[in-house]
N, C-alpha and C positions, 0 to 999 in steps of 0.2 A: 505495499500500499503505499502510495506518495504523499499524500497528505488527508486530513482528517474529513475534508467534504465528501471523498468516496464513502465513507462509513454511513452516510446519509441517502445513499443511492437504493432504499428502501421503503417500504411502505411505511409511511412515521407511525401509524398507529401500532407497529408491531413491537416497537419497543417493550410496551408493557406486555406482550408476550414473553418477554423474558424473565418474568418475575414468578416467584414460586406461585402455587396456584393460590393460595389464601391471600396473597398480596394483590395478585390480578383480581381476584373476584372483587376484593375491598376497593380497590380503583375502580374498576366498571361500575360498581352500585353509586360510589360517590360522585363519576362522571353522569351517571344517568340522572341524578337528583340534579345538579348543579349545573352541567352542559359548560364546564369551564375547569379546565387541567390547574390552572395558578390557587384557585378555591380548593381542589382536590388536593393538592400537593400541600396547602396549610392545615387542610383538615388531618391529612397523614402525619404530619408534625406535632399538631395537637392531641391527636385520637393515642399515638403511640409514643410519645415523648419518654426517652428514659431520664433517669434521674440522674445522669453526668452530663447533661446537653448544656451547654452554659449560653450565654445571651437571654436570658429570662425568656425561653420559648412557650411556658406553660401560658405567661399572660400576654406575648406577642409573638406567636409563631412566625409573622410577616418578616419580621427581622432577621429570624435565622434562616426562612426562606432566601431571604434579598443575601445572607452572607454565602448561603449554597450558591447561589447564581453568581456572585462573584469569584467564588472560587472555581467553580464551572468556566466563567471566562477565564481565570487566569489559567486554567488549564490547556485550552484552547488556543489562548495566545503567547504561549510561549513561556510563561513563568518559569522560572529555574529550578523550584523546588518540585516541579512534574515533570522534569526534563525526563526522568530514568522510565517514569510510567507512560509516559508519549512514544518515547521510543519502543517499548514493549509492545505497544498495539500497534503502532504503526509497523515494525518490522513482521510482522505476521500478517500473511496474504491471505485474503477470503475469511477471515476473523468474523466469531460469530457474533453477533448481538449480546448473548449473555455475556462473553469474554468482556466486551467493552463496558457494560454497565458494571460490570464485578469491579474490572479494573478500575475505573474511575472512582465507584464509591470505596473501594481500598486505599484510594490515591489520596480521597479527602478527606476521608474518617477521621485520620490524625489531627488533621490540621484543623477541623471543626469540633474537635472533641467526642467524638460521637463512633457508633459502630456503621459496619460497610452495609450488613443487614437492613439498618433503620435507613440508612440513605439510599438503599439501591432504587426504591419505587419513586422516588422526589428524582432521580438522576435520571430514569427511565423516561419518566414527564417533561422533564428539560429537553433531553435528546428527541422526544418526540415532537416538542415546539421548536427545535432547531432543524429538525427533518422537514416541518411544512412549512418554513420561510427560507431555509437557507443556512450555513453558518455563518456567512459574510454578512446578511442580512439581521441576524440574531444579535450578532457583536455590534453591529452600527446601533441597533436599536438599544443596546445596555449604553453604548456610551451616550448616545444622547439624554436616555432615563440619567444618567448619572449627572451630565452636564444640566440638565433641567432643574434636577435636585439642589447641586449647587447653587444655580440663580435663585431659589426661593429660601435657601439658608441665607446667602448673601441678603437677598430683600429683607428678613425678617432681623437679621443681624443690624441693618440700616435702622429700620425703624425701631428697634431697639436702642440704638445710638443716639438716633434724634430724639427718642423718648427723656433718654438720662440726659441730654444734654440740655432739653428744653426744661427740663425739674430742677436743674441745675442754675438756670437763671430767673427762674421764677420766684 
């Protein structure tokens, strides 16, 4: 395999089929209820939170989901900490999807402070999403979202500064 875009030359929905039966069934049930894979991923994180997961996921699973997305992005954009895992996947030709889901889950689990089996359904959902729009489009969307969040934070900080300055002068 030459690059990661080749792993997405499959039916995007087939990523879910790589999961164990109980995980796959739960993901399908949640998707039937919500019709939104991001909601499904957050519900998975809320429903099955191990006690060792950081980031306050019981209270706000979307923060942990964003952290997972950040790490998946780092994986696909060449972050040095994932070099060996990327090379292991790329050197295999005709690698099966379950190997890819497992390999990425194993690589991200220690960074995120959780287990690979816990991450696997979320990784499969992220890969499904990437498969539907393409890796480059997904990465571009992540970049745009990050920049939009940065602008929002800057506006909030400016308002707070202006409010504090006004309070000083009054």
